N, C-alpha and C positions, 0 to 999 in steps of 0.2 A: 531793161535788163534786171533780172532778179539775182541778188547776191545773198548767199546763205553760208553760214558757218558749217564746217564739216559735221559737227555734232548735231546740228539741226537737220541737215540732210539725212544723216544716219538714223535719227529718231523718226523722221517721217517714213523712211523706207522700212524700218523695223516695225512700225505700227501697221503699215500696209501688209507686211508679211504675216504678222501676228493674227490679224483679223481675217486673212484669206481662209476660206473662200468667200466670206462676206466682204463687202466694201468697207474700208476704213475712212474716217473723216476727222478733221480737226482744223485748228487755227494756229498760226504763229503771229503773236501780237508784237507790237513795237510802239515806240513813242509817236504820238499823233504828228502827222506831217513829215515824219523822218524817212519813211520807206526802209527802215531797219528792222528786219525780222529777228526778234530777240527772244521772245518767250514762247516755247513750244507748249501747245495745249491740245493733247489728244482728246477727242470727244467720242461719245457713244453713238454708233449708228442705230438710231431708234427704229429704223426699218428692218435691221437685221437681215439684209438681203445681199445676194451676190450680184445683183444688177441695179441697185438703187441705194442711195444714201439719204438720210434725213437726220438733221440735228435734233436732239431731244429738246423740245421747246423750253422746258424748265431749266435745263442745263445751259441752253443758249442765252436765256434771259439773265441767268446768274453770271455768265461770262461777260455779257455786255455791261452789266452793272460793275463788275470787277475792273474791266478795261476802262470804263469811264472814271472810276475812282483813282486809277493809276495814270490817267491822261494817256491812254493807249488806244490803238485802233487795230483792226485785223489787217496785217500787212500781207499775210498769206492765208488763203483758204484752200485746204487740200482735201483730196479724197483719192481713192484707188479705183481702178477698173480691174476686175479679176479675170475677164475673158476677152477683153478687147484692148485696142491700142490706147495709149494715154492721150486721147483727144476728147474734148468736151462733146457730150451727147446733146441732142436738142433739149432734153430735160435739164442738163447741167447749165446750158446757156440761159434757159428760162429762169433758173433759180439764182443766177449770178446777180446779186443785189448790191455788191460793194464795188463801185466804179474805180476806186483807187487800189483795190487789192490785186495781188498776183494770184491767179488760180492755178494751183499745181495739181497735176494728175500723175499718179504712179500706176503703171500697169504691172500686175503680178501674174499675167497670163502665162508667161514662160517659166517662171521660177516658183510660183505658188508661195508657200510659206517656208521654202527652203532658202539656201544661200544662192540660189540661181539668179539669173539676170533679171533686172527690172528696167522698165522704161520710165524716165523721170523727165517731165516736160512742164513748162510754165506758159501761161497765157494771160493776156489782159482781155477782159470781156466787158464791153461797154455798149449799152443799148443793143444787145444782140450781136454785136460785131466781135469776132474772135480774132485776136492777133497773137501769134506765138512770139515768145521772146527768149533770148539767150538766158541760160542759168550759169552763174559762176559760183563755184564752191571755194571757200577760203579756209584753208587749214590754219593760216594765220592772217592777220590783217594785211600783211605785206605780200603774201604769195597766193594770189588767186589761181585756180585751175578750172577748166571748163568741165561741166558735168556731162557724163555720158551714161552708160549703163553701169549698174553696180557689179 
């Protein structure tokens, strides 16, 4: 199960809407081994495409150096789908290289960059096997609520 703070959920959705009609992508880092998604890091989609995302290699290298210096790891790797459901494509599955990460997909197909609905889903992808998991949004540490559409 993925647990996210409301502000992190809101930031991921806002990034997906802002970049629509192109796919958005980014990372939420957290302390190594903790599974706590704490630091939201929006990235540039170097592909600049509505059907594909690609992290900029220079930006990605800098991010990994920064995470290493902070004893962090990518807890969430996210991107958006602008015309399809929030489910990993074959390309997404092939690119999933972080076995401990939660892979979040946000579909903006129905709402675009407006305040319309989005689909927000999380998966574990290990050795090409996709497993969907529940997402819990926590407005405070004591009061979790289940994610649905925005």
